[in-house]
C-alpha positions in Angstrom: -10.6 -2.8 46.3 -13.9 -4.6 45.8 -15.1 -1.9 43.4 -11.9 -2.2 41.4 -12.5 -6.0 41.1 -16.1 -5.5 40.0 -15.0 -2.8 37.4 -12.3 -5.1 36.1 -14.7 -8.0 35.8 -17.3 -5.8 33.9 -14.6 -4.6 31.6 -13.4 -8.1 30.8 -17.0 -9.2 30.1 -17.6 -6.3 27.8 -14.4 -7.1 25.9 -15.5 -10.7 25.6 -18.8 -9.6 24.1 -17.2 -7.2 21.7 -14.7 -9.9 20.5 -17.5 -12.5 20.1 -19.7 -10.2 18.0 -19.5 -10.5 14.2 -17.0 -8.2 12.5 -18.9 -5.8 10.2 -18.5 -6.6 6.5 -18.1 -2.9 5.9 -15.1 -2.9 8.2 -13.6 -5.8 6.2 -13.8 -3.6 3.1 -12.0 -0.8 5.0 -9.2 -3.1 6.0 -8.8 -4.4 2.4 -8.6 -0.8 1.0 -6.7 1.0 3.7 -4.5 -1.5 5.6 -2.2 -3.3 3.3 -0.3 -5.2 6.1 -3.5 -7.0 7.0 -3.4 -9.1 3.8 -0.1 -10.6 4.9 -1.2 -12.1 8.2 -2.2 -15.7 8.7 -5.9 -16.6 9.0 -5.4 -16.9 12.8 -3.7 -13.5 13.0 -6.3 -11.8 10.9 -9.0 -13.2 13.2 -7.2 -11.9 16.2 -6.6 -8.5 14.6 -10.3 -8.2 14.1 -11.1 -9.0 17.7 -8.5 -6.4 18.9 -9.9 -3.8 16.5 -13.5 -4.4 17.8 -12.4 -3.7 21.4 -10.1 -0.7 20.4 -12.8 1.1 18.4 -15.4 0.6 21.1 -13.4 1.4 24.2 -11.5 4.5 23.1 -12.9 8.0 23.2 -12.6 9.3 19.6 -12.7 13.0 18.8 -12.5 14.7 15.5 -10.6 18.0 15.6 -10.1 20.8 13.1 -13.6 20.2 11.6 -13.0 16.5 10.9 -16.2 14.4 11.1 -15.2 11.0 12.4 -16.3 7.9 10.4 -15.9 4.1 10.8 -13.3 4.3 8.1 -11.2 6.7 10.2 -11.6 4.6 13.4 -11.0 1.2 11.8 -8.0 2.3 9.7 -6.3 3.8 12.8 -7.3 0.9 15.1 -6.0 -1.7 12.7 -2.6 -0.2 12.4 -2.3 0.2 16.2 -3.4 -3.3 16.8 -1.1 -4.7 14.1 1.8 -4.0 16.6 0.4 -6.4 19.1 -1.3 -9.1 17.0 1.7 -11.4 17.3 2.2 -11.1 21.1 1.4 -13.9 23.5 -1.2 -11.9 25.5 -3.7 -9.3 24.4 -2.7 -5.7 24.7 -5.5 -3.2 24.4 -3.5 0.0 25.1 -5.6 0.6 28.3 -3.5 3.6 29.2 -4.6 5.4 26.0 -8.0 7.0 26.8 -8.6 9.2 23.7 -7.7 9.3 20.1 -7.8 12.9 18.6 -7.8 13.0 14.9 -7.1 16.1 12.7 -7.7 16.2 8.9 -4.0 17.0 8.3 -1.0 18.2 10.3 -1.7 20.7 13.0 0.1 23.3 15.1 0.8 22.4 18.7 2.9 23.5 21.6 6.4 22.1 21.6 6.2 19.9 24.7 9.2 18.3 26.3 9.0 16.2 29.4 11.8 17.1 31.8 12.7 16.1 35.3 10.4 18.7 36.8 7.4 17.8 34.5 6.2 19.1 31.2 8.0 21.9 29.5 6.3 23.9 26.7 8.7 25.7 24.4 7.1 27.5 21.5 4.8 26.1 18.8 5.5 23.8 15.8 3.7 21.9 13.1 3.0 18.2 13.9 1.6 15.1 12.4 1.0 13.3 15.6 2.0 12.9 19.3 1.6 10.4 22.1 1.0 11.3 25.8 1.4 9.1 28.8 -2.1 8.3 30.2 -3.4 10.9 27.8 -4.5 11.1 24.1 -2.8 10.0 21.0 -3.1 12.8 18.4 -3.0 11.9 14.7 -3.3 13.5 11.3 -5.9 11.5 9.3 -4.3 12.1 5.9 -1.0 10.7 7.3 -2.6 7.8 9.1 -4.3 6.8 5.8 -1.1 7.2 3.8 0.7 4.9 6.3 -2.0 2.2 6.1 -1.8 2.2 2.3 2.0 2.3 2.5 2.3 5.3 0.2 5.7 6.1 1.7 7.3 2.8 2.9 9.2 3.2 6.1 7.0 6.1 7.4 3.9 5.1 9.3 2.5 7.7 11.7 0.2 5.3 13.6 2.9 2.6 14.1 5.3 5.3 15.3 3.0 6.9 17.8 1.8 3.6 19.2 5.3 2.3 19.4 5.7 5.2 21.9 2.7 3.9 23.7 4.2 0.4 24.0 7.3 2.1 25.3 5.1 3.7 28.0 3.7 0.4 29.3 6.5 0.4 31.8 5.3 3.7 33.2 5.9 7.3 32.6 9.5 6.9 31.5 9.8 6.8 27.7 13.3 5.5 27.0 13.1 3.2 24.0 12.7 0.0 26.1 9.2 -1.4 26.2 8.0 -3.9 28.7 10.0 -7.1 28.3 9.4 -10.6 29.6 12.4 -11.1 31.8 15.9 -9.9 32.7 17.6 -11.9 30.0 15.5 -10.2 27.3 16.2 -6.9 29.0 20.0 -7.5 28.9 19.8 -8.6 25.3 17.8 -5.5 24.4 20.4 -3.2 25.9 23.3 -5.1 24.4 21.9 -4.7 20.9 20.1 -1.3 21.0 22.6 0.8 22.9 25.6 0.5 20.4 23.2 0.7 17.4 21.7 3.9 18.7 25.2 5.4 19.4 26.3 4.4 15.9 23.3 6.1 14.3 23.9 9.3 16.3 27.5 9.4 15.2 26.6 8.6 11.5 24.0 11.3 11.4 26.1 13.9 13.2 28.9 13.5 10.6 26.7 13.2 7.6 26.9 9.5 7.1 23.2 8.6 6.8 22.4 5.0 6.4 19.3 2.9 6.2 17.8 4.0 9.5 16.1 7.5 9.4 18.2 10.1 11.3 15.0 11.1 13.2 15.8 8.0 15.2 18.9 9.7 16.5 16.9 12.2 18.4 16.8 10.0 21.5 16.3 6.3 22.5 12.5 6.6 22.4 12.5 7.9 18.8 15.0 5.2 17.9 12.6 2.5 19.0 9.7 4.1 17.2 11.6 4.6 13.9 12.9 1.1 14.1 9.3 -0.2 14.5 8.3 1.7 11.3 11.2 0.1 9.5 10.5 -3.4 10.9 6.9 -3.4 9.6 7.4 -1.3 6.4 10.9 -2.2 5.2 11.8 -5.4 7.0 13.9 -7.0 4.3 16.2 -3.9 4.2 16.3 -3.7 8.0 17.2 -7.4 8.1 19.9 -6.9 5.5 21.5 -3.9 7.0 20.9 -4.5 10.7 20.3 -8.2 11.3 20.6 -8.0 15.1 18.1 -5.2 15.3 15.7 -7.1 13.1 16.0 -10.3 15.2 15.5 -8.3 18.4 12.3 -6.7 17.1 11.1 -10.1 15.7 11.5 -11.6 19.2 9.6 -8.7 20.7 6.7 -8.4 18.2 6.6 -12.1 17.5 6.1 -11.5 13.8 8.5 -12.0 10.8 7.4 -9.4 8.2 10.5 -10.1 6.1 8.7 -13.2 5.0 5.6 -11.4 3.9 5.2 -11.3 0.1 4.3 -7.6 0.4 8.0 -6.9 1.0 9.4 -9.3 -1.6 12.5 -7.8 -3.3 13.0 -8.0 -7.1 
């Protein structure tokens, strides 16, 4: 117990030092070039984002895979997008349960892993762009992470998607599309809005009636939350227009209003 208290105190002190240190100018240039969303934040949010990035980059174990040589550009571009998810929240979230970030140059081949009641089930192999594990690594394709930061395909952002899964995991091992919420009232509202919207998407996709929300979100409730998170940050005006209750729900959770960002202004 005492050792845990000391470890926690040392960890907090290190984070305070990291956040107080000057943000490298070269990192500012990386944000400007590779993370378009950063330009839309308020001055206070931009400052907070930089503090979160400093901790994230320093306290994760980063590994280049498939011959990729890690650089500050890779670390900062990925960290910024992950931290964008939590920059509006009332308390700092450092994704403490994520220990390692594994980065491949492009997509990669991995076992098809499904978590069942008895544990992990591996069924064949398939190409992947990324994956998120509970208390394990987040695995990403660098080319796709960069494309997401630059919004080359609005509505599709690999880092936001995988770290939405990590937010989902803050409750524990169960990944069910319901992240950690503040109180029972918010939990009830979440279920009231999300459950019928998910069922509607499943039906629409099953019968060939695709709408605004990507049908990958119909896979399960966890993917629904991750796909909605991508839409919220990347196509907020359209999400608000077609699914106002979903937009308002995510706005309350993320405490951001990206529909107001000039980045997403509609002609």
